[in-house]
N, C-alpha and C positions, 0 to 999 in steps of 0.2 A: 288418663287425668292430669289436670293441671295441678299445681300447687292452689289451695284454698285459704284466703286470707281468713284467719280466724279473730284477730284483732289488728289494727294497723301496723303493718309491718312485721306481724308475727304470722306466719303461715303453717298450714299443715303439710307435711311433704312424706307422710309416709307411704306403706303398701297396703293394696286389698288382697287378701287370700282368700280365693272364691272357691277353693276346693278341700281345703283341710276339712276333715270329718271327724277328727276324734283328738282331744286334747288332754293327754295323760288320764284316760278313763272317762272323760267328759265327751259327750257327744256334741259335736260342733257342725249339725246338720246343714247351717246356712252358712257355713264360711265364719272368717274374722278380719280384723284388720290388725296391722302393726304401726301404731300412731306414732311420729316423729314431728318435732315441733321445730320451726327455725325462726329465729329473732335476728332483724336487720337492725342493728344499732351502731354505734361507732365502733363497739366490739360485735362481731356477729357469733350467733351461740346456736348451735344444734342440740336438742334435746333428745337424748337416746338413738338408738339405731333399730335395723330391722333383722327379722329371722334371716340365718343364713339361707340364701337362695332370693333373696328379695333386694339384693343391693342396687341391682340395675334402677329397680323402681324407685329407690331412695334420690340415687343420685341423679337420675333423669328429672325428677320434680325440683331439686336444687339447681341442676344446671338453668331451668326456668326462671331462676331468681337470681343467682350469682356463681361463679366460679367457685367450685366445692373447696378449692385451696385457700379461698379467701374467708374462709370459717376460722374465728380465731380460738373458740372456745367449745369444747363439749362437755355436756352435762349428763351424768349417767344416773340416772333416778332409780335404774333396776337393772339387776345383772341376769334376770331369767333369760335363756337362750332365745327366746322370742323376741326379745328385745335387744339382746347383745351378741346375737350369733354372727352379724356380720362385724361385731365393732374392731378387730384387728385390721381389718380390709379398709373400714372408714378412717382408722388412725392413719393409716399407710398413705391413705388419698389425701387426706386435708392435713395432714401433720399440725394439730392442734397445738398453740401455744400452753395450754392448759387442758387437763381434762379434771372436772370437779365430780366428786361423788362422795357417798356418806362413809363413815368410819368402817362399817361393815361391807359396804360397797368395796372398798380399797381392798379387803380381805377376801371377797369373792371373786374381785377381778384378777387377784394374784392366784387363787386358786385355780380358778377356769384358765387364764391365758398365759401364766408363767412369764410375765412380761419382765424387762429388763429397764428399758429405758422410756417408759411413758412418762409424759408430763404429769403425773396424777397429783391432785392437791385435795386433802379432805376438808370437806364442809360440815357442819353439825347444825342442829336446830338453833335457829336465832343468828346464825352467819348470813351475812348479803353479799352480792357482788354487783356492783356497777359497772354497767356496759356503755353508759352515755345518758341518754335521756332516761333510762331505766334502771331502776335496782331489781334484782331478784335475791328475794327471800327464801331458804330452806328451812324444811321443816322433816325431821326424820320421821320415818312413820313404820318404826321395826314391827315386822310380823304382820304387814298387810300388804301382801302376805309371805313376804321372804325378809329375812332378818335386814338386808341393805336398803329396803324400799323407802323413798324419800320423794316428798312433794318440792314443787318449785313453784312461786307465787310471784307474780306481778300486782303489786299493790294499786298502782297507778291505771292500771288496765283491768282491775278487778279479776284477774285470770289466774285460775288454778290449775298447773300442769300435775295431773293426781295420780301419776305412775298407773297402776294396775287399778287402784281403789276407783268406784264409780263407772267401771267400764263394763262391757259387755261383748259376748262373740257373736257379731252378726256383718257379714258382709253386704255392704251397699252401696250404691253409686252417690248416695246422700252423705254430707259430713255432718249433719246437725239434728239434732232431737227435734225440733220444728218442722223437718222436712220428712218425717216418716211417720207410719201409722202408730198412734201413741198407746195403743192397748199391747201391740206386738212388741214395741220397744221395751214397755216394763216387763212385760214376760221373759225377754231375753236378759233383761237386767236382773229378775228376781233368781234367773236360773244361774247367772255367773255369781249372784251372792250366795246362793244354796250349795254350790259346787266347789266353789273356791275359798270365800271368805267365812261362811258359817263357823268353822272351828275358833275363829279368832274374833267372834263377836264382842267378848267383854273388851279387847282392843279397840276395836271399832268405835264401841260406845265412850269410851273413853277419849279417843280421838275427836269424836264429833264434840264433845263436852270440852276439850282445849279447844277447838276452833272457835265454839261459841265464847270462850272465854276472852281469846286473843281479840274478838271483834274482828275477825277478816272480813271484808266485804267482798263477795263472791257473785259475780253476775255470769260467769264462763266457768265451765270445769270442763278440763281437755285432758280425757283418760287414754291409758296408752291402746285401749283396745274400743272397736265399737264408735259412735258415734260422739260427738262434741255438745255437751249441754249449754245451750245458750239462750232457749226459749223459756225454759222452767227448770234451772238447776235446783231449786227448792224442793222439787218433786224428788229428785233421787237422794237427797240428804235426808229428808222426811222418810223416803223410803227404807234407806239404810238404818235410821233410828228405830224405826218399827221392826224392820229385821233383826238388828244386832239385840234387841231385847227380847227375840223369839216370840213376837206377839201372835197369838193363834186366834182362829176363828173358828166358829162352830162346823169342823170340818173333820172327815175322817178318811184316811188312806188305808186302802185295802190292796196290799201287794201278794201276788201269789205265783206260784208255778205249780204245773200239773202233768201227770204223766198221761191218765186215761180218762181225766175229765172228773173225777171223784173231787177232787180237790177244788177245782172249778166250780163244781155246783156248791160245795160249801162257801167257797167266797162269794158267791151271787147271792146266797141264802144270809150271810152276815150282812152283805150289803142292804139287803132289803129290812133287815133288822133295824140297822141305822137309820133308814130312809122311814121306818115306823115313827120313827122319834122325831123326825124333821130335821136331821142331821144330813149335810150335803156330804156326798159319797164320791170317792174317786177310785174307782175298780181298776188296777192294772195289772196286767198280766206280763209277767216278765219276759215270756216268749216272744212279746211283741213291741214290749216297752223298754226302753234303754234305761239303766239304773239312774244316769242324772237326770231324766225326767219325771222319775219316780221322785227322786230327793226334790228337786222343784216344788213338786206338790206337797211335799212333807212341810216345807219351808214354814206356811202358814195353819197347817192342819195340826188339830189337838190330839189327834188318835191315830196310831199306827197299829192296823193289824196284819199280821204275816201269816201265810198259809202256804205250806209246802207238802207232798207226800214223802214216805221214807224210801230211799236208794241205798243199797249197800250199807244198811243200819246210821243214815245220816240224812241230812236235808240234800235237796235236788243242788247240782254246783251253781247255777244261775241264784239261787236264793242263797246260798253262802256267798258268793260274790256279793250280792246286795248288801248283806248284811255287813259285811266287813268293809266295804265302800262307807255304807251309813254310820258304822260306830266310828270311823277315822274323821267324820264331818262333826262328830258331838252335838247332835240335835237335844235339846233341853225341854223340861217343861211338856212331854207329851206321856199319854196315856198307851198302852199298849197290851196286847194279848196275841196269842199263835192257834192256829189250828191246821188240822190237816189230816188225809186219808192215810192209810197203811195197808199193808198185806199180812205178813206174818211177824214184824219186830216192832216198827212203830217208833222209833227214837226220836224222828225230826221234831216233833212238837215241843218236846222236852228241851232238847238242843236250842231251837229257836226262842225258846222262853230265857234260857240261861244267857242267852246272848243281848236280849232285852234288858234283861238285867244288870249285865256288864255294862250295857250303855245307859244305866241309870234311869231308864223308863219306869213309870209308874206301871205295875202288872195289876191289870183290873180282872185277870182271870187265868188261873195256871195252866190253862191248854184246853182246846177240844180236839179230842181225836176220833176216828171211827174209822173200823175194820171194813175195807174194800168199798163198795159203793153205797154212798147214803141214801137212805131211803126216807120217807113222809118224816118220820119220828126224828130221825137222825138231822134232817134239814131242818126241821123246827127247834132243835137244840141250837143249830146255827142261828138261827134266826134270833132267837132267845140270847145268845151272845152278842148279836149286833144291837139289840135293844138294850142290853145292860150297858154296853159301852157307850150308846147313845144317850142314855140317861144321866152316865158319869161326864159326858160331854155338855148336857145341857145344865148338870149342876155346878159347873164352873162359870157359869153366867155370861158366856162370851157373845160377842157380836156375830150376828150371821154372816155366813161365809159371801152371800150377794153375787154379783156379777163373776167374780171370779172364779167360782166353781161352775162347772157345767157337768152335772152329775150323768155318769155313762159307765158301762159297762164294757169290760174289755177283754 
């Protein structure tokens, strides 16, 4: 793949990783990209590097434009290893005059690489860098999603190089949003936000307000992962606004694990009760659903119902894994309840309810459990739990889930 021109004399020179399937607990079943950008001006500037092992992809594309040794400046917007893993090799190759990074970026760079003589220069929000015909503006975006994160903005080109913000994990041969299927595009963008940026939603909202207040004209957003937003960058900005407010629709997520199908029967009855109330349901079995896909559906769901049988006086391991993962992502404004079958002890439902309370979710029911295989009467109670939750969702006056929800059983 050749370099791709994003704006006149500004090129994508990154790498496509078709094979990665896990990103620290997030299922990347369609791969990802490590985006880098090269600006050709009186001073030649490279923005970020690539994950270790992908250096040849980066240098090959640079060679198509210019000898790497002619690069003057290196801007490091983000120090996470998928963007800085090849940083020492790149520095050794191009020997830049200066390396620009944020104050927290400098600290991270030293902690990661223990450099001694790199020509590092710190830039802060509001600082600028003239490279000839263009001037680069810097904006610190701390904790989106690392302390060092930073934007680089070209006002004349209306181009925002946005680091990890507005990104997505999706390996494609296409580089732009207007070249791919829009529904799949937004699904990957939602999954990225739900699994990476959700805990920082208040900061996302603050940043969006800051960008609006600054009056930044943006017609292209170039993130560090996925496609470049040039066709409709306003779409992803509007989505971030919605997601940062954790705006929910009339939808419930029923997540469960099961041993001998008893909890599964209960989960399906709960889902039936929700559908009785006209609420869209996503029923997800953790034996066949990755935690990160369940979290994606939770992003705009109003309710979370969690089911597990009891094993060794506790919940099943996959459920403990899911709840630990979900708790760290800090979803807010959700209704919640737990259910499950048990043999002779039955602690799982109480334990799940306690975790849901620790997550500061609103408990609609203190928990429903049944001894061994649920009969008709027990399944009727499960259905009533679903109806009770459905009524609570309807009482919230939310918009219908619409086409985003494809009610199914897992």
